[in-house]
C-alpha positions in Angstrom: -130.3 15.9 -52.1 -127.3 13.9 -53.2 -125.8 11.0 -51.1 -122.6 13.0 -50.7 -124.4 16.1 -49.4 -126.2 14.0 -46.8 -122.9 12.3 -45.8 -121.1 15.7 -45.4 -124.0 17.2 -43.5 -123.8 14.3 -41.0 -120.1 15.0 -40.4 -120.9 18.7 -39.9 -123.9 17.9 -37.6 -121.8 15.7 -35.3 -119.2 18.3 -34.9 -121.6 21.2 -34.5 -123.9 19.5 -31.9 -121.0 18.2 -29.8 -119.3 21.6 -30.0 -122.5 23.3 -28.8 -122.8 20.8 -25.9 -119.2 21.3 -24.8 -119.6 25.1 -24.9 -122.2 24.7 -22.1 -119.2 23.9 -19.8 -117.6 27.3 -20.4 -117.1 29.0 -17.1 -118.3 25.9 -15.2 -115.5 23.4 -15.6 -114.3 21.4 -12.6 -110.9 23.2 -12.8 -109.7 26.2 -14.7 -107.4 24.0 -16.9 -110.4 21.7 -17.8 -112.6 24.7 -18.4 -110.1 26.1 -20.9 -109.5 22.6 -22.5 -113.2 21.9 -23.0 -113.8 25.3 -24.5 -110.9 24.8 -26.9 -112.1 21.4 -28.0 -115.6 23.0 -28.5 -114.0 25.6 -30.7 -112.1 23.0 -32.7 -115.3 21.1 -33.4 -117.3 24.2 -34.3 -114.5 25.2 -36.7 -114.7 21.7 -38.3 -118.4 22.0 -38.5 -118.1 25.2 -40.5 -115.8 23.5 -43.0 -118.2 20.5 -43.4 -121.4 22.5 -43.6 -119.8 25.0 -46.0 -119.0 22.1 -48.3 -122.5 20.6 -47.8 -124.0 24.0 -48.8 -121.9 24.0 -52.0 -123.2 20.5 -52.8 -126.8 21.5 -52.1 -129.2 24.2 -53.1 -127.9 27.6 -54.4 -129.4 29.6 -51.5 -128.0 27.4 -48.7 -125.0 28.3 -46.5 -123.2 27.1 -43.5 -125.4 29.4 -41.4 -128.7 28.3 -42.9 -127.8 24.6 -42.3 -126.8 25.3 -38.7 -129.6 27.7 -37.7 -132.6 27.1 -39.9 -133.1 23.4 -39.9 -135.4 21.5 -37.5 -134.3 18.6 -35.4 -135.5 15.9 -37.8 -133.3 17.4 -40.5 -130.1 16.9 -38.5 -128.1 13.7 -38.9 -125.9 13.6 -35.9 -125.4 10.7 -33.5 -127.7 10.5 -30.5 -124.5 10.3 -28.4 -123.5 13.9 -29.1 -126.8 15.4 -28.3 -127.2 13.9 -24.8 -127.0 16.4 -21.9 -123.6 16.9 -20.4 -124.6 15.4 -17.1 -121.7 15.1 -14.6 -118.2 15.7 -15.7 -117.6 11.9 -15.9 -120.5 11.7 -18.5 -119.0 14.5 -20.6 -115.6 12.9 -20.5 -116.7 9.4 -21.4 -118.9 10.7 -24.2 -115.9 12.7 -25.5 -113.6 9.7 -25.3 -115.9 7.4 -27.2 -116.4 10.1 -29.8 -112.8 11.2 -30.1 -111.5 7.7 -30.8 -114.1 7.1 -33.5 -113.5 10.6 -34.9 -109.8 10.0 -35.2 -110.1 6.7 -37.1 -112.7 8.1 -39.4 -110.7 11.2 -40.3 -107.6 9.1 -40.8 -109.5 7.1 -43.4 -111.1 10.2 -45.0 -107.7 11.7 -45.7 -107.5 9.1 -48.5 -111.0 10.1 -49.8 -111.5 10.2 -53.6 -113.2 13.6 -53.0 -110.3 16.2 -52.7 -112.3 18.5 -50.6 -113.2 15.9 -48.0 -109.6 14.7 -47.9 -108.4 18.3 -47.4 -110.8 19.0 -44.5 -109.9 15.7 -42.9 -106.1 16.4 -43.2 -106.6 19.6 -41.3 -109.1 18.2 -38.7 -107.2 15.0 -37.9 -104.4 17.1 -36.4 -106.8 18.7 -33.9 -108.5 15.4 -33.2 -105.2 13.6 -32.5 -104.8 16.0 -29.5 -108.5 15.4 -28.5 -107.9 11.6 -28.4 -104.7 12.0 -26.3 -106.3 14.3 -23.9 -109.5 12.3 -23.3 -107.7 9.0 -23.1 -105.3 10.4 -20.5 -108.1 11.7 -18.4 -110.1 8.5 -18.5 -107.0 6.7 -17.2 -106.3 9.2 -14.5 -109.9 9.3 -13.2 -110.5 5.6 -13.7 -107.4 4.6 -11.8 -107.8 7.4 -9.3 -109.9 7.5 -6.1 -112.7 5.1 -5.4 -115.2 7.8 -6.0 -113.7 8.9 -9.4 -113.6 5.3 -10.5 -117.2 4.7 -9.5 -118.4 7.8 -11.4 -116.5 6.9 -14.5 -117.8 3.4 -14.5 -121.4 4.6 -14.1 -120.8 7.0 -17.1 -119.6 4.1 -19.2 -122.6 2.0 -18.3 -124.9 4.8 -19.2 -123.4 5.8 -22.5 -122.2 2.5 -24.0 -125.6 1.8 -25.6 -125.2 4.9 -27.7 -121.9 3.8 -29.3 -123.3 1.2 -31.7 -124.7 3.9 -34.0 -121.2 4.9 -34.9 -120.6 1.6 -36.7 -123.9 0.9 -38.3 -123.9 1.0 -42.1 -126.8 2.5 -44.1 -127.4 3.1 -47.8 -125.7 6.5 -47.7 -122.5 4.9 -46.2 -122.6 2.1 -48.8 -122.8 4.6 -51.6 -119.9 6.6 -50.3 -117.8 3.5 -49.8 -118.6 2.3 -53.4 -117.4 5.7 -54.7 -114.2 5.6 -52.6 -115.4 8.7 -50.7 -115.5 7.2 -47.2 -115.1 3.9 -45.4 -117.9 1.8 -44.2 -118.6 2.6 -40.5 -118.3 -1.0 -39.4 -114.8 -1.1 -40.9 -113.7 1.3 -38.1 -115.1 -0.8 -35.2 -112.2 -3.1 -34.5 -109.6 -0.2 -34.3 -112.0 1.8 -32.1 -112.7 -1.2 -29.8 -109.0 -2.0 -29.5 -108.1 1.5 -28.4 -111.1 1.6 -26.0 -110.3 -1.7 -24.4 -106.6 -0.9 -24.0 -107.5 2.4 -22.3 -110.1 0.9 -20.1 -107.8 -1.8 -19.0 -105.2 0.8 -17.9 -107.9 2.8 -16.2 -109.2 -0.3 -14.4 -112.6 0.2 -15.9 -115.0 -2.3 -17.5 -116.9 -2.1 -20.7 -120.3 -3.7 -21.1 -120.8 -7.0 -23.0 -120.5 -6.9 -26.8 -124.2 -8.0 -27.2 -125.5 -4.9 -25.4 -128.6 -3.5 -27.1 -127.8 -0.2 -29.0 -129.8 2.9 -29.6 -130.0 4.2 -33.2 -131.8 6.6 -35.5 -129.9 9.9 -35.1 -128.3 9.8 -38.5 -131.8 9.2 -40.0 -133.3 12.2 -38.2 -134.9 10.3 -35.3 -133.6 12.1 -32.2 -134.1 12.3 -28.5 -136.0 15.2 -27.0 -132.7 16.7 -25.9 -131.8 17.9 -29.4 -134.9 20.1 -29.6 -133.9 22.0 -26.5 -130.3 22.4 -27.7 -131.5 23.8 -31.0 -133.9 26.2 -29.4 -131.0 27.8 -27.6 -128.5 27.6 -30.4 -130.9 28.9 -33.1 -132.8 31.5 -31.1 -131.0 34.6 -32.4 -131.3 33.7 -36.1 -134.9 32.6 -35.7 -135.9 35.7 -33.7 -134.1 38.1 -36.0 -133.9 36.5 -39.5 -130.8 37.5 -41.4 -129.1 39.1 -38.4 -125.4 39.6 -38.7 -122.7 40.8 -36.3 
């Protein structure tokens, strides 16, 4: 498997797994507007996952496809962040997870529009338009709920404290990242951290929320296939039909 295939798979896996998680809110959102918004964000992410995984399939073995990559791999073969596979929890947890991811996603895609790989640049140009809305939406909600009632602020702060330790993985370089950077395909993850942190800090200040210390211990391993138990349960549900009825089509 080439370095580029692994890198593109990771992009697709992040979008696919988070899209699947958000889809669990469909029909259960705290308000009908949020129910619809979360579902639309999930659809955007799954659409992006299709583009990335289709390209990864072209870079890989002849018999692979976006469907086989989504539905026929086991947990250790996925390269998504641990953050996106965590259970939805309360709405505050879902929102903070989305905010952290959206800001990172925007800055990454903005850089990928300049990729030396025309296909990656093309997918990123399309996706960054959707993600621009995602960032605006999640940032606005963080501010509204953080600077809202005492209860909403408390719940948002607890969500930040729970999820902050999963953000470090987004900015950790590994050999795949270094190879992509050397080829001009993608930026090094740690090059995005300052922009991400500045946006997060500005939003949190307006929301009257606090972020944990910079030296907080961080979880890692998702991109290398070392996942939490939660991913296995998510895949069991997402992949059931294809595994139970191989080759089934609508």
